C-alpha positions, -999 to +999 in steps of 0.1 A: +755-176+509+768-146+491+746-126+467+759-144+436+757-178+453+794-184+446+807-183+482+804-214+504+803-196+537+800-162+553+838-159+558+845-162+521+854-130+503+824-117+484+830-120+446+814-086+439+836-065+461+835-027+458+808-002+464+780+014+446+778+010+408+811-008+406+800-035+429+766-038+411+783-041+377+807-068+390+778-087+405+757-085+373+786-096+351+792-127+373+755-135+373+755-134+334+787-153+328+790-179+355+766-203+339+788-219+311+758-239+299+739-207+290+770-192+274+775-223+252+738-222+242+742-186+232+775-190+213+772-224+195+742-216+172+759-184+160+792-202+155+774-229+134+757-203+113+789-184+107+808-216+097+779-228+075+776-196+056+813-190+053+821-225+040+792-233+017+763-209+012+783-179+004+799-197-026+766-212-036+747-179-037+775-155-048+756-122-051+721-109-043+702-078-053+697-055-024+677-022-029+686-020-065+723-028-063+742-061-066+762-069-035+783-099-025+765-124-003+791-122+025+785-084+028+747-091+028+747-119+054+773-108+079+749-083+096+725-112+100+752-134+116+760-105+140+723-102+149+721-140+156+748-136+182+732-104+195+698-120+201+714-151+217+733-129+242+703-108+250+684-139+260+711-146+286+704-112+301+667-117+303+670-152+316+693-141+344+667-115+355+639-141+355+660-166+375+670-139+400+634-132+407+623-169+407+651-179+431+645-151+456+679-135+449+663-100+447+654-102+484+691-109+493+702-082+469+681-055+487+695-065+520+727-047+509+731-009+508+721-003+472+703+025+454+677+017+428+695+036+400+726+015+407+706-017+404+689-006+371+721+008+356+740-024+365+714-045+348+714-025+317+751-019+314+763-054+322+737-070+299+745-045+271+783-052+275+778-089+272+756-085+241+781-061+226+811-084+232+793-114+216+781-093+186+816-079+179+831-114+183+807-127+157+817-098+134+854-106+139+849-143+132+827-136+101+852-110+087+881-135+092+863-164+076+849-144+047+882-125+043+864-092+038+881-059+029+861-029+041+870+008+043+876+022+078+844+042+078+823+011+071+839-006+101+832+024+123+796+026+111+791-011+116+805-010+152+784+020+161+753+002+148+762-029+168+765-010+200+731+008+194+714-025+185+730-042+216+715-016+239+681-016+222+676-053+220+691-061+254+666-036+269+638-052+250+647-086+263+649-073+298+615-056+294+601-090+283+616-106+314+598-081+336+565-091+321+569-129+320+573-139+356+576-177+352+612-188+345+602-219+325+577-200+304+602-173+297+629-199+286+604-216+262+592-183+249+626-169+240+639-201+225+609-201+202+607-164+196+644-156+188+647-181+158+613-171+146+621-134+146+655-140+130+642-161+101+610-142+096+631-111+088+651-104+057+682-116+074+695-142+050+675-132+019+663-099+005+628-088+014+619-085-023+621-123-024+595-128+002+558-134-004+531-109+005+523-122+039+559-128+050+568-094+037+541-077+059+553-097+089+589-087+082+579-050+082+566-052+117+594-075+129+618-055+151+647-077+140+642-066+104+649-030+113+679-040+134+695-061+107+687-034+081+705-008+102+737-030+104+734-038+067+731-001+057+760+008+079+781-019+062+771-011+026+766+027+027+784+040+058+774+069+081+760+091+053+730+069+046+725+051+079+715+079+103+677+073+100+682+037+110+704+046+139+679+072+150+652+045+151+674+022+171+682+051+195+645+058+200+638+021+207+667+019+231+655+050+251+619+038+253+629+002+262+655+014+288+629+037+304+604+008+305+629-015+321+639+011+347+603+017+357+595-020+359+626-028+380+620+000+404+584-010+408+594-046+415+620-035+440+594-014+459+571-045+460+597-066+479 
């Protein structure tokens, strides 16, 4: 069987042809996207949220007060819809890593000439690419359904924020996958944790509307800071959003370093 499990015999052409980082990226992308069930589970909830908010709740709520200013609810909620897609895609990346380890694919992987940095870079880049694509797709669908009209600089700031958030939260999910070794336990954990983090943050309502305890929980919730970064990018542009981007960048660097060390350590233990 080939590394990705797609070939039926040894004479079949390997689906991750190439060498070095190129081969690793191709192999990781196939690993992330070949399971259509996982992809549907990641896409459908976000699509339902987008359709629901676009067709009913936005008209029902109208406007909200956010940090002392009145904003239309579509502008307020679109960053949260993007983050819903982002978190769903990040769970695919983490789940693929756990399954790879549980099914013994890592042993087969290291029977090929491959450096550790290529393996780590492939994991991070392929996962971040999948998360970025799904997040931008959610943005495009939301913008079309809500019929938004934003200046070019707000689009640019929002896309930059989406890429930073994709890198940071994909790395965080991979880091969780290196800690939780059991595949079933990881699946249950992320399916409970992701909705909890999303709805326990000021994603769909301003933080000022939360009670004391939920507000404290929202402050320590990493999703709160990610959604706020995208929201500030959309509403204020680059001039006001750089502290939030800096925070996302720091989280991304720390998480990427943690994932790299964990994957290298696991590869040495094989």
